[in-house]
C-alpha positions as CSV (number, residue, x, y, z in Angstrom):
1,M,16.9,-2.3,-33.9
2,E,15.0,-3.7,-30.9
3,D,11.5,-2.3,-30.4
4,H,10.6,-0.5,-27.2
5,E,8.7,-3.4,-25.7
6,S,11.7,-5.8,-25.7
7,Q,13.9,-3.1,-24.0
8,R,11.3,-2.5,-21.3
9,K,12.1,-3.8,-17.9
10,V,9.7,-6.2,-16.2
11,R,7.3,-4.0,-14.2
12,I,6.3,-5.4,-10.9
13,L,3.9,-4.2,-8.3
14,C,5.2,-5.1,-4.8
15,L,2.8,-5.8,-1.9
16,H,4.3,-5.7,1.6
17,G,3.5,-7.8,4.7
18,F,1.1,-7.2,7.6
19,R,1.6,-4.0,9.5
20,T,4.7,-3.0,7.5
21,S,5.0,-0.7,4.5
22,G,6.1,-0.4,0.9
23,E,9.3,1.3,2.1
24,I,10.2,-1.6,4.4
25,L,9.7,-4.2,1.7
26,K,11.8,-2.0,-0.6
27,Q,14.7,-2.0,1.8
28,L,14.6,-5.8,2.0
29,V,14.3,-6.4,-1.7
30,L,17.0,-3.9,-2.6
31,R,19.5,-6.2,-0.8
32,W,19.1,-8.6,-3.8
33,P,22.0,-8.9,-6.2
34,E,22.3,-6.1,-8.8
35,P,22.1,-8.4,-11.8
36,V,18.6,-9.4,-10.6
37,L,17.5,-5.9,-9.7
38,Q,18.6,-4.2,-12.9
39,K,16.2,-6.4,-14.9
40,L,13.2,-5.3,-12.8
41,D,11.1,-2.1,-12.5
42,L,9.8,-2.5,-9.0
43,V,7.0,-0.3,-7.6
44,F,6.3,-0.5,-3.9
45,L,2.8,0.2,-2.8
46,D,1.5,0.9,0.8
47,G,-1.6,-0.9,1.9
48,P,-4.7,1.2,2.0
49,F,-5.3,1.0,5.8
50,P,-3.1,2.3,8.6
51,A,-2.1,-0.5,11.0
52,Q,-4.8,-1.1,13.6
53,G,-2.4,-2.5,16.2
54,R,1.2,-3.1,17.1
55,S,3.6,-4.0,14.3
56,D,6.1,-6.9,14.7
57,V,8.8,-4.6,13.1
58,E,8.5,-1.8,15.6
59,G,12.0,-0.9,16.7
60,I,13.5,-2.5,13.6
61,F,11.9,-0.4,10.8
62,D,10.4,3.0,11.1
63,P,6.6,3.6,10.9
64,P,4.1,4.3,9.4
65,Y,2.8,0.7,9.1
66,F,-0.1,-0.4,6.9
67,E,-2.5,-3.3,6.4
68,W,-4.1,-4.6,3.1
69,F,-7.3,-5.7,4.9
70,Q,-8.4,-6.7,8.3
71,A,-9.5,-10.0,9.9
72,N,-10.7,-11.3,13.2
73,E,-8.3,-13.1,15.5
74,E,-9.1,-16.5,14.0
75,F,-8.7,-15.2,10.4
76,T,-12.1,-16.5,9.5
77,E,-13.9,-13.2,8.8
78,Y,-12.5,-10.4,6.8
79,T,-13.3,-6.7,6.4
80,N,-12.3,-4.1,3.8
81,F,-11.3,-6.9,1.4
82,E,-13.4,-5.4,-1.5
83,E,-12.0,-2.0,-0.7
84,C,-8.5,-3.4,-0.9
85,L,-9.1,-4.9,-4.3
86,A,-10.6,-1.7,-5.7
87,Y,-7.6,0.3,-4.3
88,I,-5.1,-2.0,-6.0
89,E,-6.9,-1.9,-9.3
90,D,-7.2,1.9,-9.2
91,Y,-3.5,2.2,-8.6
92,M,-2.7,-0.2,-11.5
93,L,-5.0,1.8,-13.8
94,K,-3.3,5.1,-12.9
95,N,0.3,3.8,-12.7
96,G,0.5,0.7,-14.9
97,P,0.7,-1.4,-16.9
98,F,2.2,-3.9,-14.5
99,D,3.4,-7.4,-15.6
100,G,3.1,-9.2,-12.3
101,F,3.3,-9.0,-8.5
102,L,6.1,-9.5,-5.9
103,S,4.6,-10.0,-2.5
104,F,5.4,-11.0,1.1
105,S,3.3,-12.5,3.9
106,Q,-0.1,-10.8,4.0
107,G,0.6,-9.2,0.6
108,A,1.5,-12.7,-0.7
109,I,-1.7,-14.2,0.6
110,L,-3.6,-11.5,-1.2
111,A,-1.6,-11.7,-4.4
112,A,-1.9,-15.5,-4.6
113,A,-5.7,-15.2,-5.0
114,L,-5.6,-12.4,-7.6
115,P,-5.1,-14.5,-10.8
116,G,-8.1,-16.8,-9.9
117,M,-10.3,-13.8,-9.0
118,Q,-9.3,-12.0,-12.1
119,A,-10.0,-15.0,-14.3
120,Q,-13.5,-15.2,-12.7
121,G,-14.1,-11.5,-13.3
122,V,-14.5,-10.6,-9.6
123,A,-11.3,-8.5,-9.3
124,L,-8.9,-6.6,-11.5
125,G,-11.3,-6.7,-14.4
126,K,-10.1,-3.3,-15.9
127,V,-6.3,-4.2,-16.0
128,D,-4.2,-6.6,-18.1
129,K,-4.0,-10.2,-17.2
130,I,-1.5,-11.0,-14.5
131,K,1.6,-12.6,-16.1
132,F,3.4,-13.9,-13.1
133,L,3.6,-14.0,-9.3
134,I,6.7,-13.9,-7.0
135,E,5.4,-15.2,-3.6
136,I,7.6,-14.8,-0.5
137,S,6.2,-16.5,2.6
138,G,2.8,-16.9,0.8
139,A,-0.2,-18.8,1.9
140,K,-3.7,-19.7,0.5
141,F,-7.0,-18.4,1.7
142,G,-9.0,-21.4,2.9
143,E,-6.1,-23.4,4.2
144,N,-6.0,-24.4,7.9
145,R,-4.6,-21.1,9.2
146,F,-6.7,-18.7,7.0
147,G,-10.4,-18.5,6.2
148,M,-11.8,-17.5,2.9
149,P,-13.0,-14.0,2.0
150,K,-16.3,-14.2,0.1
151,L,-14.9,-12.6,-3.1
152,A,-12.0,-15.2,-3.1
153,S,-14.3,-18.2,-2.5
154,N,-13.6,-19.6,-6.0
155,A,-10.1,-18.2,-6.5
156,F,-8.6,-21.7,-6.2
157,S,-11.4,-23.8,-7.6
158,K,-9.1,-24.9,-10.4
159,P,-5.3,-25.0,-10.8
160,I,-4.1,-21.5,-11.5
161,D,-2.5,-21.1,-14.9
162,C,-0.1,-18.3,-14.0
163,P,3.7,-18.7,-13.7
164,S,4.7,-18.4,-10.1
165,L,8.0,-18.4,-8.1
166,H,7.7,-19.2,-4.4
167,F,10.3,-18.5,-1.7
168,I,9.9,-20.8,1.3
169,G,11.9,-20.4,4.5
170,E,12.9,-23.5,6.4
171,K,12.3,-21.7,9.7
172,D,9.3,-19.7,8.6
173,F,6.2,-20.2,10.8
174,M,4.2,-20.2,7.6
175,K,6.3,-22.9,5.9
176,A,3.4,-25.4,5.9
177,E,1.0,-22.9,4.4
178,S,3.6,-21.8,1.8
179,I,4.0,-25.5,0.7
180,A,0.2,-26.0,0.6
181,L,-0.1,-23.0,-1.7
182,L,2.1,-24.7,-4.3
183,E,-0.7,-27.2,-5.0
184,A,-2.9,-24.3,-6.3
185,F,-0.6,-23.5,-9.2
186,Q,0.0,-25.5,-12.3
187,D,3.7,-25.2,-12.6
188,P,5.2,-23.5,-9.4
189,V,8.9,-22.8,-9.2
190,V,10.3,-23.1,-5.7
191,I,13.4,-21.6,-4.0
192,H,14.0,-22.9,-0.5
193,H,16.0,-20.7,1.9
194,P,17.3,-21.4,5.4
195,R,15.8,-18.4,7.1
196,G,12.5,-17.6,8.8
197,H,9.6,-15.3,8.0
198,T,11.6,-12.7,5.9
199,V,12.7,-11.7,2.4
200,P,15.8,-13.8,1.7
201,K,18.9,-11.9,0.4
202,L,19.4,-14.3,-2.5
203,V,23.2,-14.0,-2.3
204,D,23.5,-17.8,-2.4
205,Y,21.6,-18.2,-5.6
206,F,23.4,-15.8,-8.0
């Protein structure tokens, strides 16, 4: 008889994009094929801060909208980043354990830095080691478009030894950043899709 651990679905914490919500990401991810979804226990979390401006999804998806942290217009200075990390860790402690992260856009920029920060002991020190990342339209702090929050300053100082799957859209305005992010990981797996800055439906892959 199989033990409970081998029957347990992979438990994933899902981090949404800028000025959207866990509910919006859930609607997009639940379009994935059933054989994929039935293997996963997906938990969709709202960012800790209400959106401080207009959302790009207004009129497409209903509010409320949230942010994980804030930045100035040039994305060189960040605020509420430490509070965001504490919020995620607190949620994981109360609702975990979680195996890994699935994340999109702002959530994916944040998640990409988490394994490195965890390894250095500056974030997620009270929870289990992150086993994998699923990055959709991800990017790397410190690349040409995004500055580096202080706490994440060494997150990419060496190649990240964490399995990662990266979805990169051919028409995504963040395509170059998503490709640059691959260099931060030891063995990234990449799925290219023809669409833009969105969660692909995956129907062509399964």
